[in-house]
C-alpha positions, 0 to 999 in steps of 0.5 A: 960623587954624583956628577949632577948633584946640585952644588948647593948640597956639596957647598953646604957640606964643605961649609959645615966641615970648615965651620965645625973645625973652626968652632972646635979649635976656637971654643971650649966645650962649654961655649959650644954647648951654650944655648943661643935661644930657641930655634925654628924647630921649637928646641934650644939652639946650641952655639955650635949649631949657630956657628955652623948654620951661619957659615952655611947660609952665607955660602948658599946665598949665591945659589939663590935657592930657598933654604929650610934649616933647623934653626933659622926656619924657612928662608924664601928666595923665590926659587922652585928649589929648596934645600932642607938642611940640618947643619949639625945633626948630633949637636951634643956630640959635636959640642962634646968632641965626640966625632959623630955628627953630620950635615944632612941636606935634601933638595926639594924641587917644587916640593918633591925631594930629588936629591940628598947628601949626608956628610959625616963632618969629622971624617968627610964620609959622604952619602949622595943620591938623586932619583936615578943614582946613589953612592956611599963613601966607597963610591959604590951605589947604596945597597941595604942588606936583605935582613927581614927578621928583627932577632937577626938584625943589627938595629940603631936606636935613638937614646931611650926615654926611660920615663915614657912608654917609649922607653918600654918600646926601646927595651922591647926592640933592644932585647929582641934585636941581634945587636943594638947601637946608639949613635945619637946621630939619626942622619948618619944612622939612616945613611948606614941603613942605606949602605947596608952597614946596619939593618935598621934604625928606629925612633921607638915611639918618641916622635923626635924627628923633624923633616930636616932629620928625615928628608935625605932619607926619603931620597936615599930610600927611593934610590937605594931600595930600603923602607923609610916610614913613620911609625904611625904611617904619616907621610914624610913630605915637604913642609916648611913647618919644623915643629911637625914631628915623626917617629921614623923607621928606616929598615932594609926590607918591608918585613923588617920595617913591619916587625919593628913597627909592630914591636913598637906599637905593641909596647906603646899600647901595653906599657909597663907600670914601672920603667924598664931597667936598662942595667946589665 
């Protein structure tokens, strides 16, 4: 744990873990998967998202920080500090009982990301960072791998979009990389790049990520020394517009990030006539 981490970040993680545990104990899968409407990011809100976000917002109220959250949007309390929050990244995993989802939060001060925390909600494993220091679940500073080549890299990817050019890009990365994982939890994927457990993570061209997915990664990358970029070089900066999207790439080194971007760009501009076959 980092001593000077803002308590709003640690309180958000504690609230999220408690709220998810209560939700799983008192609701069925169908209830947790039910849609409560459309969130501020323009996508459907699962009931599990509502339950966890509501508990977090209640607990953060005493800190009087602004909050930018995936479902509720921007809550302005007149502070110079804003917590950018994804209460449950991996909602489908959480609702189904798959133990792989996370709270991810970043603290922006006057619009600049300064601190970050990502917490794996089922285990409590947590990655922290400020502009000066970082630590992973083992208490050691975040340290990415030294991988530079895609064909020697372990890469996490978003699920493939078979009916789009992004499906072709997904397959091009998958068949080139040494190993592929699909965790369906981008914030944990980025944290694993930060700690060196995987070499890279990418959205291969589907423009799926919102600021709440990438904000913590901005701080992790700055402190940990890996690369976090958008496929199309759009800067990942603070905004209260949750409908804005990025196609994010996190990679241990600049060389690996560049090769991933080139592979994806080439596939997007030269898609096959038929969707790729992903069967063995």
